[in-house]
DRENPA-3360 file (N, C-alpha, C; in nm, 2 decimals, always signed):
BEGIN
1 = MSKEDYTD = +0.87/+3.09/-1.39/+0.82/+2.99/-1.47/+0.79/+3.04/-1.61 ~ +0.87/+3.02/-1.71/+0.86/+3.07/-1.85/+0.73/+2.98/-1.91 ~ +0.63/+3.07/-1.97/+0.54/+3.00/-2.06/+0.57/+3.05/-2.21 ~ +0.47/+3.01/-2.29/+0.48/+3.05/-2.41/+0.53/+3.19/-2.44 ~ +0.44/+3.30/-2.41/+0.48/+3.43/-2.43/+0.47/+3.52/-2.31 ~ +0.48/+3.46/-2.20/+0.46/+3.52/-2.07/+0.54/+3.45/-1.94 ~ +0.57/+3.49/-1.85/+0.62/+3.44/-1.74/+0.52/+3.44/-1.61 ~ +0.51/+3.32/-1.54/+0.43/+3.32/-1.43/+0.53/+3.32/-1.30;
9 = YRMITPDG = +0.50/+3.32/-1.18/+0.58/+3.33/-1.08/+0.55/+3.22/-0.97 ~ +0.65/+3.18/-0.91/+0.63/+3.07/-0.81/+0.74/+3.10/-0.69 ~ +0.67/+3.11/-0.58/+0.75/+3.11/-0.45/+0.77/+2.97/-0.39 ~ +0.88/+2.94/-0.34/+0.93/+2.82/-0.31/+0.99/+2.84/-0.16 ~ +0.99/+2.72/-0.09/+1.05/+2.74/+0.06/+1.20/+2.71/+0.03 ~ +1.26/+2.73/+0.13/+1.42/+2.72/+0.13/+1.47/+2.58/+0.08 ~ +1.37/+2.47/+0.11/+1.39/+2.35/+0.06/+1.34/+2.31/-0.06 ~ +1.29/+2.41/-0.14/+1.24/+2.38/-0.28/+1.10/+2.36/-0.29;
17 = QPAAGVHH = +1.01/+2.35/-0.20/+0.87/+2.31/-0.20/+0.81/+2.43/-0.25 ~ +0.70/+2.41/-0.34/+0.60/+2.52/-0.38/+0.53/+2.58/-0.26 ~ +0.52/+2.71/-0.25/+0.44/+2.76/-0.14/+0.34/+2.86/-0.19 ~ +0.38/+2.92/-0.30/+0.27/+3.02/-0.34/+0.30/+3.05/-0.50 ~ +0.21/+3.11/-0.57/+0.22/+3.14/-0.72/+0.15/+3.26/-0.76 ~ +0.20/+3.32/-0.87/+0.11/+3.43/-0.91/+0.10/+3.38/-1.07 ~ -0.02/+3.38/-1.12/-0.03/+3.34/-1.27/-0.12/+3.46/-1.35 ~ -0.06/+3.48/-1.44/-0.14/+3.56/-1.53/-0.26/+3.51/-1.60;
25 = QAGDFASL = -0.36/+3.58/-1.64/-0.49/+3.54/-1.69/-0.44/+3.51/-1.83 ~ -0.38/+3.39/-1.87/-0.34/+3.34/-1.99/-0.33/+3.20/-1.98 ~ -0.31/+3.14/-2.09/-0.27/+2.98/-2.11/-0.39/+2.91/-2.02 ~ -0.36/+2.82/-1.95/-0.45/+2.74/-1.87/-0.55/+2.83/-1.79 ~ -0.50/+2.94/-1.75/-0.60/+3.04/-1.66/-0.66/+3.15/-1.74 ~ -0.66/+3.14/-1.87/-0.73/+3.26/-1.94/-0.88/+3.27/-1.92 ~ -0.94/+3.16/-1.89/-1.09/+3.17/-1.87/-1.12/+3.20/-1.74 ~ -1.04/+3.22/-1.64/-1.07/+3.24/-1.50/-1.08/+3.40/-1.46;
33 = PSVWIPTI = -1.16/+3.45/-1.38/-1.18/+3.58/-1.34/-1.05/+3.62/-1.29 ~ -1.03/+3.77/-1.30/-0.90/+3.83/-1.26/-0.92/+3.86/-1.12 ~ -0.91/+3.77/-1.03/-0.90/+3.79/-0.89/-0.80/+3.69/-0.82 ~ -0.76/+3.73/-0.70/-0.69/+3.64/-0.62/-0.74/+3.51/-0.60 ~ -0.69/+3.40/-0.60/-0.75/+3.28/-0.59/-0.64/+3.20/-0.50 ~ -0.70/+3.19/-0.38/-0.62/+3.12/-0.28/-0.64/+2.96/-0.31 ~ -0.54/+2.88/-0.27/-0.54/+2.74/-0.31/-0.54/+2.67/-0.17 ~ -0.61/+2.55/-0.18/-0.62/+2.46/-0.06/-0.56/+2.34/-0.10;
41 = LVSDLQES = -0.47/+2.27/-0.01/-0.42/+2.15/-0.03/-0.54/+2.03/-0.01 ~ -0.55/+1.94/-0.08/-0.65/+1.84/-0.07/-0.59/+1.69/-0.07 ~ -0.62/+1.59/-0.01/-0.57/+1.46/-0.02/-0.61/+1.39/-0.15 ~ -0.73/+1.42/-0.19/-0.79/+1.35/-0.32/-0.85/+1.46/-0.40 ~ -0.80/+1.49/-0.51/-0.86/+1.61/-0.58/-0.99/+1.55/-0.65 ~ -1.00/+1.45/-0.72/-1.12/+1.41/-0.78/-1.23/+1.38/-0.67 ~ -1.22/+1.34/-0.55/-1.34/+1.33/-0.45/-1.36/+1.47/-0.42 ~ -1.26/+1.55/-0.40/-1.30/+1.70/-0.37/-1.39/+1.77/-0.47;
49 = LKACRKLG = -1.36/+1.75/-0.59/-1.45/+1.79/-0.72/-1.58/+1.73/-0.71 ~ -1.59/+1.61/-0.68/-1.72/+1.53/-0.68/-1.80/+1.61/-0.57 ~ -1.76/+1.63/-0.45/-1.80/+1.70/-0.34/-1.86/+1.83/-0.37 ~ -1.77/+1.91/-0.43/-1.80/+2.04/-0.47/-1.92/+2.04/-0.56 ~ -1.94/+1.97/-0.66/-2.04/+1.95/-0.76/-2.17/+1.91/-0.68 ~ -2.16/+1.81/-0.59/-2.27/+1.76/-0.52/-2.33/+1.87/-0.42 ~ -2.26/+1.97/-0.38/-2.29/+2.07/-0.28/-2.33/+2.20/-0.35 ~ -2.34/+2.19/-0.49/-2.40/+2.30/-0.57/-2.29/+2.40/-0.63;
57 = GKVLMDPK = -2.16/+2.36/-0.60/-2.05/+2.43/-0.66/-2.02/+2.41/-0.81 ~ -1.93/+2.48/-0.88/-1.90/+2.47/-1.01/-1.74/+2.45/-1.03 ~ -1.70/+2.37/-1.13/-1.57/+2.37/-1.14/-1.52/+2.45/-1.27 ~ -1.45/+2.55/-1.24/-1.41/+2.65/-1.32/-1.30/+2.63/-1.42 ~ -1.22/+2.53/-1.37/-1.10/+2.49/-1.43/-1.08/+2.36/-1.40 ~ -1.09/+2.27/-1.51/-1.08/+2.12/-1.50/-0.94/+2.08/-1.44 ~ -0.91/+1.97/-1.38/-0.77/+1.95/-1.32/-0.66/+1.95/-1.44 ~ -0.56/+2.01/-1.39/-0.45/+2.01/-1.46/-0.32/+1.95/-1.40;
65 = TYEQNSGA = -0.22/+1.89/-1.44/-0.11/+1.85/-1.40/+0.00/+1.93/-1.40 ~ +0.07/+1.96/-1.31/+0.19/+2.05/-1.31/+0.30/+1.99/-1.23 ~ +0.42/+1.95/-1.30/+0.52/+1.87/-1.23/+0.46/+1.74/-1.14 ~ +0.46/+1.76/-1.01/+0.43/+1.64/-0.92/+0.30/+1.67/-0.86 ~ +0.24/+1.78/-0.90/+0.09/+1.80/-0.83/-0.01/+1.83/-0.96 ~ -0.14/+1.81/-0.88/-0.25/+1.85/-1.01/-0.34/+1.94/-0.92 ~ -0.41/+2.04/-1.00/-0.49/+2.14/-0.95/-0.62/+2.16/-1.03 ~ -0.70/+2.22/-0.97/-0.83/+2.27/-1.03/-0.89/+2.40/-0.96;
73 = VIEYPIGA = -0.97/+2.45/-1.02/-1.03/+2.60/-0.96/-1.18/+2.57/-0.96 ~ -1.23/+2.58/-0.83/-1.39/+2.59/-0.83/-1.45/+2.71/-0.77 ~ -1.57/+2.72/-0.79/-1.66/+2.83/-0.74/-1.76/+2.78/-0.64 ~ -1.76/+2.83/-0.53/-1.87/+2.79/-0.43/-2.01/+2.84/-0.48 ~ -2.12/+2.79/-0.42/-2.25/+2.82/-0.46/-2.26/+2.99/-0.44 ~ -2.21/+3.03/-0.35/-2.23/+3.18/-0.32/-2.14/+3.27/-0.40 ~ -2.04/+3.21/-0.49/-1.96/+3.29/-0.57/-1.83/+3.30/-0.54 ~ -1.77/+3.26/-0.43/-1.63/+3.26/-0.38/-1.55/+3.15/-0.46;
81 = ICGLCQM = -1.43/+3.19/-0.51/-1.34/+3.11/-0.58/-1.23/+3.05/-0.50 ~ -1.17/+2.93/-0.53/-1.05/+2.90/-0.46/-1.00/+2.77/-0.56 ~ -0.87/+2.76/-0.55/-0.80/+2.64/-0.60/-0.80/+2.53/-0.52 ~ -0.79/+2.40/-0.59/-0.76/+2.29/-0.50/-0.64/+2.22/-0.55 ~ -0.55/+2.17/-0.47/-0.42/+2.12/-0.53/-0.40/+1.99/-0.45 ~ -0.36/+1.90/-0.53/-0.32/+1.76/-0.47/-0.17/+1.74/-0.50 ~ -0.09/+1.73/-0.40/+0.04/+1.71/-0.42/+0.10/+1.56/-0.40;
% end
């Protein structure tokens, strides 16, 4: 996936569905820590973010829309980080 001045990588299944990706610490991801960020599929991104905040977590990256899905990055109260994606 070509960006402004760098390239991110996406792995897809044989039928073209996104399965994984590697993003540089640039663009939308510039403010995130330089760590592996596993991503969890959720049925309702907004409700998941509300639950995160209610339980003491933080939203590190507000929701962004990419093609057919939207995603955000959260931090658990103990410091673990993960992505949330609604497809």
